[in-house]
C-alpha positions in Angstrom: -88.4 -81.6 -73.3 -86.2 -83.9 -71.3 -83.7 -84.0 -73.8 -83.3 -80.8 -75.2 -84.9 -78.8 -72.2 -86.8 -76.8 -74.7 -90.6 -75.8 -73.4 -93.5 -77.0 -75.3 -95.8 -74.3 -76.6 -99.8 -75.1 -76.9 -99.7 -73.0 -80.1 -100.3 -75.1 -83.2 -97.2 -76.1 -85.2 -98.2 -74.7 -88.7 -95.2 -76.4 -90.3 -96.0 -79.8 -89.3 -99.8 -79.4 -89.9 -98.8 -78.3 -93.5 -96.6 -81.6 -93.9 -99.3 -83.7 -92.7 -102.0 -82.1 -94.8 -99.8 -83.5 -97.7 -99.6 -87.3 -96.5 -102.6 -89.7 -97.1 -102.9 -91.6 -93.9 -104.8 -95.3 -93.8 -108.6 -95.1 -92.7 -109.0 -96.1 -89.1 -111.4 -98.8 -90.2 -108.5 -100.4 -92.4 -108.3 -103.1 -89.7 -111.8 -103.8 -90.7 -111.3 -103.9 -94.6 -111.4 -100.4 -95.6 -108.5 -100.1 -98.4 -108.9 -96.1 -98.5 -106.0 -93.6 -97.6 -107.1 -90.3 -96.8 -105.5 -86.9 -96.4 -105.9 -85.4 -93.1 -108.1 -82.6 -93.8 -110.8 -84.9 -95.0 -110.4 -87.7 -92.9 -113.1 -87.0 -90.4 -115.4 -86.8 -93.2 -114.6 -90.2 -94.6 -114.5 -91.9 -91.3 -117.9 -90.6 -90.7 -119.4 -92.2 -93.8 -117.2 -95.3 -94.1 -118.7 -98.3 -95.3 -116.3 -100.1 -93.0 -117.2 -98.3 -89.6 -118.5 -100.6 -86.9 -122.4 -100.2 -86.4 -124.5 -101.8 -83.9 -127.7 -103.8 -85.0 -130.9 -101.6 -84.7 -132.5 -104.1 -82.9 -130.1 -103.6 -80.0 -133.0 -102.5 -77.8 -134.9 -105.9 -78.4 -131.6 -107.9 -77.4 -129.4 -108.0 -80.3 -125.8 -107.4 -79.2 -124.3 -107.8 -82.8 -121.7 -105.2 -84.4 -121.1 -105.0 -88.2 -119.7 -102.9 -90.6 -122.1 -100.7 -92.2 -121.7 -102.5 -95.6 -122.7 -105.9 -93.9 -125.6 -104.7 -91.6 -128.3 -104.8 -94.3 -127.6 -108.8 -94.4 -127.5 -108.8 -90.7 -130.9 -107.4 -90.5 -132.6 -109.7 -92.8 -131.4 -112.5 -90.5 -131.6 -111.0 -87.2 -133.7 -113.0 -84.9 -134.8 -110.0 -83.0 -135.9 -108.2 -86.4 -139.5 -109.6 -86.2 -140.1 -108.5 -82.9 -143.4 -106.1 -82.6 -142.7 -102.8 -81.8 -144.3 -102.1 -78.3 -145.8 -99.1 -78.8 -147.7 -99.8 -81.9 -149.1 -103.0 -82.2 -151.1 -103.6 -78.9 -152.7 -100.0 -79.7 -153.7 -100.6 -83.0 -157.4 -100.9 -83.5 -159.1 -104.4 -84.7 -159.9 -104.5 -88.2 -162.8 -106.2 -89.5 -164.3 -106.4 -93.1 -168.0 -105.5 -93.6 -169.8 -105.4 -96.7 -172.3 -102.4 -97.0 -175.3 -102.2 -99.0 -175.7 -99.7 -101.9 -178.0 -97.6 -99.8 -175.3 -96.8 -97.3 -173.7 -94.5 -99.5 -171.0 -96.6 -101.1 -170.5 -96.9 -104.7 -171.4 -100.5 -106.3 -171.3 -102.3 -103.3 -167.4 -101.7 -102.3 -166.1 -103.3 -99.4 -165.0 -100.9 -96.5 -162.8 -101.7 -93.8 -164.2 -100.6 -90.4 -162.2 -99.9 -87.4 -163.4 -100.9 -84.1 -161.6 -100.3 -80.5 
């Protein structure tokens, strides 16, 4: 230290850690609206599940750049203009679906309508 000339140790300060564990600190997402104050030992756990933590839209890979709090993301997904893009790996490879009526002789019961898939 430049003032007292003491050397700093890389060892944990147990007395200070004990004092800090008795103090509730505001959530780091308080600026986003989280009203919680959390004791230091459980702070990381709270911030991992905090409903005010920012998350990117799940349609980011389609071009959405919006970031909202977890609690607001549900509503954004309902209105996101990128939400209705078809998933490129599924829809082009889906077999075409056609309805065909079968006769009672073909093994279906009571003339049920079956769906046949053609590729």
